[in-house]
C-alpha atoms as a printed R data frame, in Angstrom:
    type eleno elety resid chain resno       x       y       z
1   ATOM     1    CA   MET     A     1   3.058 -29.136   9.658
2   ATOM     2    CA   GLU     A     2   5.869 -26.683   8.236
3   ATOM     3    CA   ARG     A     3   5.625 -25.071   5.106
4   ATOM     4    CA   ASN     A     4   7.943 -22.934   2.978
5   ATOM     5    CA   ARG     A     5   7.237 -19.906   1.173
6   ATOM     6    CA   GLU     A     6   9.601 -18.330  -1.553
7   ATOM     7    CA   LEU     A     7   9.759 -14.586  -1.704
8   ATOM     8    CA   THR     A     8  12.152 -12.006  -3.626
9   ATOM     9    CA   CYS     A     9  12.962  -9.116  -1.406
10  ATOM    10    CA   ILE     A    10  11.992  -5.918  -2.378
11  ATOM    11    CA   VAL     A    11  13.785  -3.772  -0.052
12  ATOM    12    CA   CYS     A    12  16.839  -2.969  -2.275
13  ATOM    13    CA   PRO     A    13  17.883  -3.430  -5.912
14  ATOM    14    CA   ARG     A    14  19.860  -6.657  -4.715
15  ATOM    15    CA   GLY     A    15  16.467  -8.984  -4.929
16  ATOM    16    CA   CYS     A    16  17.481 -11.752  -2.657
17  ATOM    17    CA   ALA     A    17  15.619 -14.906  -3.135
18  ATOM    18    CA   LEU     A    18  14.283 -15.635   0.267
19  ATOM    19    CA   ARG     A    19  13.017 -18.798   1.372
20  ATOM    20    CA   VAL     A    20  10.669 -18.512   4.714
21  ATOM    21    CA   THR     A    21   9.722 -21.303   6.937
22  ATOM    22    CA   LEU     A    22   6.225 -20.985   8.498
23  ATOM    23    CA   GLY     A    23   4.785 -22.951  11.413
24  ATOM    24    CA   ASP     A    24   1.335 -24.394  11.763
25  ATOM    25    CA   MET     A    25   0.059 -21.216  12.925
26  ATOM    26    CA   GLY     A    26   1.523 -19.267  10.225
27  ATOM    27    CA   GLU     A    27   4.307 -18.054  12.440
28  ATOM    28    CA   VAL     A    28   7.734 -17.474  10.682
29  ATOM    29    CA   LEU     A    29  10.265 -19.778  12.121
30  ATOM    30    CA   SER     A    30  12.950 -19.070  10.026
31  ATOM    31    CA   VAL     A    31  14.384 -16.640   7.109
32  ATOM    32    CA   SER     A    32  17.171 -17.553   4.602
33  ATOM    33    CA   GLY     A    33  18.763 -16.251   1.646
34  ATOM    34    CA   ASN     A    34  18.503 -12.677   2.716
35  ATOM    35    CA   ALA     A    35  21.662 -10.701   2.561
36  ATOM    36    CA   CYS     A    36  20.711  -8.139   5.428
37  ATOM    37    CA   LYS     A    37  18.446  -7.710   8.261
38  ATOM    38    CA   ARG     A    38  15.974  -5.890   6.306
39  ATOM    39    CA   GLY     A    39  15.342  -8.789   4.281
40  ATOM    40    CA   GLU     A    40  14.551 -10.850   7.265
41  ATOM    41    CA   VAL     A    41  11.958  -8.150   8.462
42  ATOM    42    CA   TYR     A    42  10.528  -7.690   4.933
43  ATOM    43    CA   ALA     A    43  10.064 -11.744   4.777
44  ATOM    44    CA   THR     A    44   8.569 -11.751   8.153
45  ATOM    45    CA   ASP     A    45   6.231  -8.842   7.510
46  ATOM    46    CA   GLU     A    46   5.228 -10.147   4.128
47  ATOM    47    CA   CYS     A    47   4.458 -13.484   5.676
48  ATOM    48    CA   THR     A    48   2.323 -12.314   8.844
49  ATOM    49    CA   ASN     A    49   1.023  -8.896   8.060
50  ATOM    50    CA   PRO     A    50   1.487  -7.687   4.303
51  ATOM    51    CA   MET     A    51   1.302  -4.114   3.647
52  ATOM    52    CA   ARG     A    52   0.661  -2.188   0.201
53  ATOM    53    CA   THR     A    53   0.893   1.472  -0.760
54  ATOM    54    CA   VAL     A    54  -2.417   2.114  -2.825
55  ATOM    55    CA   THR     A    55  -2.096   4.084  -5.797
56  ATOM    56    CA   SER     A    56  -5.209   5.095  -7.789
57  ATOM    57    CA   THR     A    57  -7.247   8.043  -9.144
58  ATOM    58    CA   VAL     A    58 -10.199   9.823  -8.073
59  ATOM    59    CA   LEU     A    59 -12.879  11.318 -10.221
60  ATOM    60    CA   CYS     A    60 -13.340  15.505 -10.559
61  ATOM    61    CA   THR     A    61 -16.644  17.181 -10.996
62  ATOM    62    CA   ASP     A    62 -15.326  18.016 -14.441
63  ATOM    63    CA   GLY     A    63 -15.174  14.383 -15.434
64  ATOM    64    CA   GLU     A    64 -11.236  14.226 -15.400
65  ATOM    65    CA   VAL     A    65  -9.250  12.303 -12.832
66  ATOM    66    CA   THR     A    66  -6.658  12.999 -10.348
67  ATOM    67    CA   PRO     A    67  -3.687  10.444  -9.312
68  ATOM    68    CA   VAL     A    68  -3.595   9.842  -5.897
69  ATOM    69    CA   ARG     A    69  -1.838   7.348  -3.338
70  ATOM    70    CA   THR     A    70  -1.855   6.428   0.407
71  ATOM    71    CA   GLU     A    71   0.414   8.241   2.457
72  ATOM    72    CA   ARG     A    72   2.138   5.306   3.613
73  ATOM    73    CA   ALA     A    73   1.259   1.599   3.302
74  ATOM    74    CA   VAL     A    74  -1.881   0.164   4.697
75  ATOM    75    CA   PRO     A    75  -2.816  -3.612   5.617
76  ATOM    76    CA   LYS     A    76  -3.366  -5.626   2.405
77  ATOM    77    CA   ALA     A    77  -6.338  -7.098   3.898
78  ATOM    78    CA   LEU     A    78  -8.037  -3.241   4.237
79  ATOM    79    CA   MET     A    79  -7.306  -2.735   0.225
80  ATOM    80    CA   ASN     A    80 -10.763  -3.424  -0.609
81  ATOM    81    CA   GLY     A    81 -12.306  -0.819   2.076
82  ATOM    82    CA   VAL     A    82  -9.403   1.525   0.780
83  ATOM    83    CA   MET     A    83 -10.504   1.373  -3.007
84  ATOM    84    CA   LYS     A    84 -14.284   1.669  -2.131
85  ATOM    85    CA   GLU     A    85 -13.618   4.954  -0.483
86  ATOM    86    CA   ILE     A    86 -11.416   6.175  -3.148
87  ATOM    87    CA   ASN     A    87 -13.851   5.083  -5.914
88  ATOM    88    CA   SER     A    88 -16.913   6.956  -3.974
89  ATOM    89    CA   THR     A    89 -14.701  10.353  -3.699
90  ATOM    90    CA   VAL     A    90 -15.440  13.151  -6.284
91  ATOM    91    CA   LEU     A    91 -13.154  16.064  -6.071
92  ATOM    92    CA   ASN     A    92 -14.824  19.619  -6.473
93  ATOM    93    CA   LYS     A    93 -11.918  21.520  -5.467
94  ATOM    94    CA   SER     A    94  -8.310  22.225  -7.191
95  ATOM    95    CA   VAL     A    95  -5.511  20.598  -5.381
96  ATOM    96    CA   THR     A    96  -1.801  20.421  -5.358
97  ATOM    97    CA   VAL     A    97   0.669  17.534  -4.750
98  ATOM    98    CA   GLY     A    98   0.577  16.373  -1.252
99  ATOM    99    CA   ASP     A    99  -3.043  17.809  -0.639
100 ATOM   100    CA   VAL     A   100  -5.195  15.202   1.704
101 ATOM   101    CA   ILE     A   101  -7.968  13.758  -0.402
102 ATOM   102    CA   ILE     A   102  -9.376  11.339   2.191
103 ATOM   103    CA   GLU     A   103  -8.467  11.308   5.956
104 ATOM   104    CA   ASN     A   104  -8.173   8.301   7.854
105 ATOM   105    CA   VAL     A   105  -9.278   6.123   4.742
106 ATOM   106    CA   ALA     A   106 -11.085   2.914   5.519
107 ATOM   107    CA   GLY     A   107 -10.090   3.495   9.370
108 ATOM   108    CA   THR     A   108  -6.665   2.792   8.764
109 ATOM   109    CA   GLY     A   109  -5.107   5.936  10.098
110 ATOM   110    CA   VAL     A   110  -3.634   6.756   6.755
111 ATOM   111    CA   ASN     A   111  -4.395   9.633   4.544
112 ATOM   112    CA   VAL     A   112  -5.101   9.429   0.678
113 ATOM   113    CA   ILE     A   113  -3.012  12.350  -1.102
114 ATOM   114    CA   ALA     A   114  -3.055  13.729  -4.311
115 ATOM   115    CA   THR     A   115   0.101  12.969  -6.560
116 ATOM   116    CA   ALA     A   116  -0.415  15.784  -9.265
117 ATOM   117    CA   CYS     A   117  -2.155  19.104  -9.346
118 ATOM   118    CA   LYS     A   118  -5.420  19.487 -10.672
119 ATOM   119    CA   GLU     A   119  -7.481  22.547 -10.899
120 ATOM   120    CA   ILE     A   120 -11.070  22.172 -11.059
121 ATOM   121    CA   PHE     A   121 -13.171  25.011 -13.054
122 ATOM   122    CA   THR     A   122 -16.445  25.483 -11.651
123 ATOM   123    CA   LYS     A   123 -19.483  27.394 -13.632
Protein backbone atom coordinates (compact mmCIF):
# COMPACT_ATOMS: atom_id res chain seq x y z
CA MET A 1 0.00 0.00 0.00
CA GLU A 2 1.45 3.32 -1.04
CA ARG A 3 1.42 6.31 1.28
CA ASN A 4 2.41 9.92 0.90
CA ARG A 5 4.56 12.10 3.12
CA GLU A 6 4.67 15.89 2.96
CA LEU A 7 7.99 17.66 3.66
CA THR A 8 9.39 21.15 3.37
CA CYS A 9 12.83 21.10 1.79
CA ILE A 10 15.51 22.74 3.96
CA VAL A 11 18.41 22.55 1.51
CA CYS A 12 18.04 26.17 0.38
CA PRO A 13 15.91 29.20 1.33
CA ARG A 14 13.33 28.39 -1.35
CA GLY A 15 11.59 25.88 0.97
CA CYS A 16 9.90 23.74 -1.67
CA ALA A 17 6.81 21.81 -0.58
CA LEU A 18 7.71 18.20 -1.31
CA ARG A 19 5.43 15.22 -1.67
CA VAL A 20 7.07 11.82 -1.27
CA THR A 21 5.32 8.62 -2.28
CA LEU A 22 6.50 5.63 -0.26
CA GLY A 23 6.04 1.96 -1.06
CA ASP A 24 5.06 -0.92 1.23
CA MET A 25 8.61 -1.38 2.53
CA GLY A 26 9.22 2.35 3.09
CA GLU A 27 11.09 2.77 -0.17
CA VAL A 28 10.78 6.07 -2.02
CA LEU A 29 8.78 5.62 -5.21
CA SER A 30 8.64 9.27 -6.25
CA VAL A 31 9.34 12.83 -5.15
CA SER A 32 7.45 15.83 -6.48
CA GLY A 33 7.39 19.54 -5.77
CA ASN A 34 11.15 19.96 -5.79
CA ALA A 35 12.64 22.75 -7.90
CA CYS A 36 16.04 21.04 -8.12
CA LYS A 37 17.74 17.67 -7.77
CA ARG A 38 18.95 18.56 -4.25
CA GLY A 39 15.34 18.57 -3.04
CA GLU A 40 14.82 15.05 -4.35
CA VAL A 41 17.99 13.86 -2.59
CA TYR A 42 16.93 15.59 0.65
CA ALA A 43 13.45 14.01 0.55
CA THR A 44 14.82 10.55 -0.18
CA ASP A 45 17.38 10.78 2.64
CA GLU A 46 14.84 12.20 5.09
CA CYS A 47 12.44 9.32 4.43
CA THR A 48 14.98 6.50 4.37
CA ASN A 49 17.84 7.57 6.70
CA PRO A 50 17.22 10.92 8.39
CA MET A 51 20.36 12.65 9.64
CA ARG A 52 20.75 15.45 12.20
CA THR A 53 23.52 17.68 13.48
CA VAL A 54 23.42 17.56 17.27
CA THR A 55 24.05 20.75 19.25
CA SER A 56 24.30 20.76 23.02
CA THR A 57 26.52 21.78 25.93
CA VAL A 58 29.14 19.96 27.98
CA LEU A 59 29.58 20.52 31.69
CA CYS A 60 32.92 21.93 32.86
CA THR A 61 34.61 21.23 36.19
CA ASP A 62 33.99 24.86 37.22
CA GLY A 63 30.20 24.35 36.93
CA GLU A 64 29.87 26.31 33.68
CA VAL A 65 28.98 24.76 30.32
CA THR A 66 30.66 24.86 26.91
CA PRO A 67 28.60 24.70 23.70
CA VAL A 68 29.36 21.76 21.40
CA ARG A 69 28.06 20.18 18.19
CA THR A 70 28.70 17.16 16.02
CA GLU A 71 31.12 17.88 13.17
CA ARG A 72 28.54 16.61 10.71
CA ALA A 73 25.13 15.01 10.81
CA VAL A 74 24.59 11.65 12.51
CA PRO A 75 21.75 9.17 11.96
CA LYS A 76 18.66 10.39 13.79
CA ALA A 77 18.22 6.90 15.25
CA LEU A 78 21.55 7.30 17.12
CA MET A 79 20.82 10.71 18.64
CA ASN A 80 19.93 9.28 22.07
CA GLY A 81 23.30 7.53 22.28
CA VAL A 82 25.08 10.71 21.15
CA MET A 83 23.30 12.76 23.81
CA LYS A 84 24.05 10.14 26.49
CA GLU A 85 27.78 10.49 25.79
CA ILE A 86 27.61 14.29 25.65
CA ASN A 87 25.69 14.44 28.93
CA SER A 88 28.20 12.18 30.69
CA THR A 89 31.23 14.23 29.57
CA VAL A 90 32.87 16.75 31.91
CA LEU A 91 35.58 19.09 30.59
CA ASN A 92 38.57 19.70 32.79
CA LYS A 93 40.73 21.59 30.32
CA SER A 94 40.65 24.79 28.31
CA VAL A 95 39.21 24.48 24.81
CA THR A 96 39.00 26.60 21.69
CA VAL A 97 36.55 26.54 18.81
CA GLY A 98 36.94 23.35 16.81
CA ASP A 99 38.67 21.31 19.53
CA VAL A 100 37.50 17.70 19.59
CA ILE A 101 35.63 17.04 22.83
CA ILE A 102 34.46 13.47 22.08
CA GLU A 103 35.96 11.29 19.33
CA ASN A 104 33.72 8.90 17.40
CA VAL A 105 30.67 9.71 19.52
CA ALA A 106 28.36 6.71 19.99
CA GLY A 107 30.34 4.79 17.36
CA THR A 108 29.12 7.08 14.58
CA GLY A 109 32.57 8.00 13.25
CA VAL A 110 31.69 11.63 13.96
CA ASN A 111 33.46 13.84 16.51
CA VAL A 112 31.82 16.29 18.91
CA ILE A 113 33.61 19.66 18.78
CA ALA A 114 33.60 22.84 20.85
CA THR A 115 31.77 25.78 19.30
CA ALA A 116 33.08 28.39 21.74
CA CYS A 117 36.27 29.00 23.68
CA LYS A 118 36.37 28.10 27.35
CA GLU A 119 39.18 28.64 29.81
CA ILE A 120 38.98 26.42 32.83
CA PHE A 121 40.94 27.50 35.85
CA THR A 122 41.94 24.69 38.13
CA LYS A 123 43.12 25.26 41.68
